[in-house]
C-alpha positions as CSV (number, residue, x, y, z in Angstrom):
1,M,-15.2,-10.3,-10.7
2,D,-16.1,-13.4,-8.8
3,A,-19.3,-13.5,-6.5
4,R,-16.3,-14.6,-3.6
5,T,-14.4,-11.0,-4.6
6,L,-17.9,-8.6,-4.2
7,Y,-18.6,-10.5,-1.2
8,R,-15.3,-9.2,0.3
9,E,-15.6,-5.8,-0.9
10,A,-19.0,-5.3,0.9
11,M,-17.7,-6.9,4.0
12,V,-14.6,-4.9,3.8
13,R,-16.7,-1.5,3.7
14,G,-18.6,-1.6,6.5
15,A,-16.2,-3.6,8.8
16,S,-14.6,-2.8,11.7
17,P,-11.1,-2.8,12.4
18,V,-10.9,-6.3,14.0
19,R,-13.1,-7.7,11.2
20,L,-10.6,-5.9,8.9
21,V,-7.7,-7.7,10.4
22,I,-9.3,-10.8,10.1
23,C,-10.4,-10.6,6.6
24,L,-6.5,-10.2,6.0
25,Y,-5.6,-13.3,8.0
26,E,-8.2,-14.9,5.9
27,Q,-6.7,-13.7,2.3
28,A,-3.0,-15.0,3.7
29,I,-4.4,-18.5,4.7
30,E,-6.2,-19.0,1.4
31,D,-2.9,-17.8,0.0
32,L,-1.1,-20.2,1.6
33,R,-3.1,-22.8,1.1
34,R,-3.1,-22.3,-2.7
35,A,0.8,-22.2,-2.4
36,L,0.8,-25.4,-0.6
37,V,-1.2,-26.9,-3.3
38,A,0.9,-25.6,-6.1
39,L,4.1,-27.2,-4.0
40,E,2.7,-30.1,-3.8
41,K,1.6,-30.5,-7.9
42,N,5.5,-28.6,-8.4
43,D,3.4,-25.6,-10.4
44,I,6.5,-23.0,-9.2
45,E,4.4,-20.1,-11.0
46,T,1.3,-20.6,-8.7
47,R,3.3,-21.6,-5.7
48,T,5.8,-17.9,-6.2
49,R,3.0,-15.9,-7.0
50,E,0.2,-17.1,-3.7
51,I,3.2,-16.8,-1.4
52,N,4.1,-13.6,-2.8
53,H,0.6,-12.1,-2.6
54,A,0.7,-13.9,1.2
55,L,3.6,-11.6,2.3
56,T,1.9,-8.8,0.7
57,V,-0.9,-9.4,3.1
58,I,1.5,-9.7,5.8
59,G,3.1,-7.1,4.8
60,Q,-0.6,-4.7,4.9
61,L,-1.0,-6.2,8.5
62,Q,2.3,-4.9,9.8
63,G,1.3,-1.7,8.2
64,T,-1.8,-1.4,10.6
65,L,0.1,-1.6,13.6
66,D,0.2,1.0,16.0
67,R,3.5,1.4,17.3
68,E,3.2,4.2,18.8
69,H,0.5,3.2,21.6
70,G,0.6,-0.5,20.8
71,G,2.8,-1.2,23.7
72,E,3.4,-4.8,24.3
73,V,0.8,-6.3,21.9
74,A,2.0,-4.1,18.6
75,R,5.5,-5.4,19.2
76,N,4.7,-9.1,20.2
77,L,2.6,-8.8,16.5
78,E,5.7,-7.0,14.6
79,A,7.8,-9.7,15.9
80,F,5.1,-12.5,14.8
81,Y,4.5,-11.1,11.0
82,N,8.5,-10.9,11.0
83,L,9.1,-14.4,11.8
84,I,6.1,-15.7,9.2
85,R,7.7,-13.4,6.6
86,A,11.2,-15.3,7.1
87,G,9.7,-18.5,7.0
88,L,7.5,-18.0,3.9
89,M,11.0,-17.1,2.5
90,E,12.2,-20.2,4.1
91,A,9.3,-22.1,2.6
92,Q,10.0,-20.7,-1.0
93,I,13.8,-20.9,-1.1
94,K,13.6,-25.1,0.4
95,Q,10.4,-25.9,-1.3
96,S,9.0,-27.3,2.2
97,P,5.8,-28.1,2.2
98,K,6.5,-28.8,5.9
99,I,7.6,-25.0,6.5
100,L,4.6,-23.5,4.5
101,Q,2.4,-25.6,6.7
102,Q,3.9,-24.4,9.6
103,Q,3.2,-21.0,8.6
104,I,-0.4,-21.9,7.4
105,S,-0.6,-23.0,11.4
106,Q,0.6,-20.2,13.1
107,L,-1.5,-17.8,10.6
108,T,-4.4,-20.0,11.9
109,M,-3.7,-19.7,15.8
110,V,-3.7,-16.0,15.6
111,Y,-6.3,-15.6,13.2
112,E,-8.7,-17.9,15.8
113,A,-7.8,-15.5,18.2
114,W,-8.9,-12.3,16.3
115,L,-12.2,-14.2,15.7
116,E,-12.4,-14.5,19.4
117,V,-11.8,-10.8,19.9
118,D,-14.1,-9.5,17.3
119,R,-16.8,-12.1,19.3
120,I,-15.9,-11.0,22.8
121,T,-16.3,-6.8,21.1
122,Q,-19.3,-7.3,18.9
123,G,-21.2,-4.7,20.3
124,A,-19.0,-2.8,22.2
125,P,-18.0,0.9,21.4
126,T,-15.3,0.9,19.0
127,Q,-12.3,2.0,20.0
128,A,-10.5,4.8,19.2
129,S,-7.0,3.2,18.7
130,G,-7.6,0.9,16.1
131,P,-6.7,-3.5,16.0
132,A,-3.6,-3.1,18.3
133,S,-5.9,-2.3,21.1
134,A,-7.9,-5.1,21.0
135,A,-5.4,-7.5,19.9
136,P,-5.5,-10.9,20.7
137,L,-2.7,-12.0,23.1
138,L,0.7,-13.3,21.8
139,P,3.5,-15.3,23.5
140,S,6.6,-12.7,24.1
141,P,9.3,-12.5,20.7
142,E,11.6,-14.7,22.7
143,T,9.0,-17.3,22.5
144,P,10.5,-19.8,19.6
145,L,7.9,-19.6,16.6
146,A,7.6,-23.5,17.0
147,D,6.0,-23.6,20.7
148,W,3.6,-21.1,19.7
149,N,1.7,-23.6,19.2
150,A,2.3,-25.8,22.2
């Protein structure tokens, strides 16, 4: 096991729900950056493995949503994750660095919002309903993904 893996495991053990979400975003973004490099090198096996891992991480993020109590935030995050998954599948099929970079940008934007939530909530009591209640605000699902960066 490498030092980075050990560090992440130690960080996850004592992490708040928001911090865990941040770790998952970091992993997905890192996976997709490696996939982009592999795409540029025409390394199909690595590209596929990294995109598949990112899809698994996005699935983990989706699986943590509290759809019963999360309200609009949970619905918006659900729509966001579905759009990211669709974009990753399209990037894989079309072997498109542009589409892959767009997915990285979208994840990075929301990742930065989670960092801000973490910064604001540090020292605040942990919320019983988990990460969805402290989630960053996202545009409505009707907003095209390309416009979320605007």
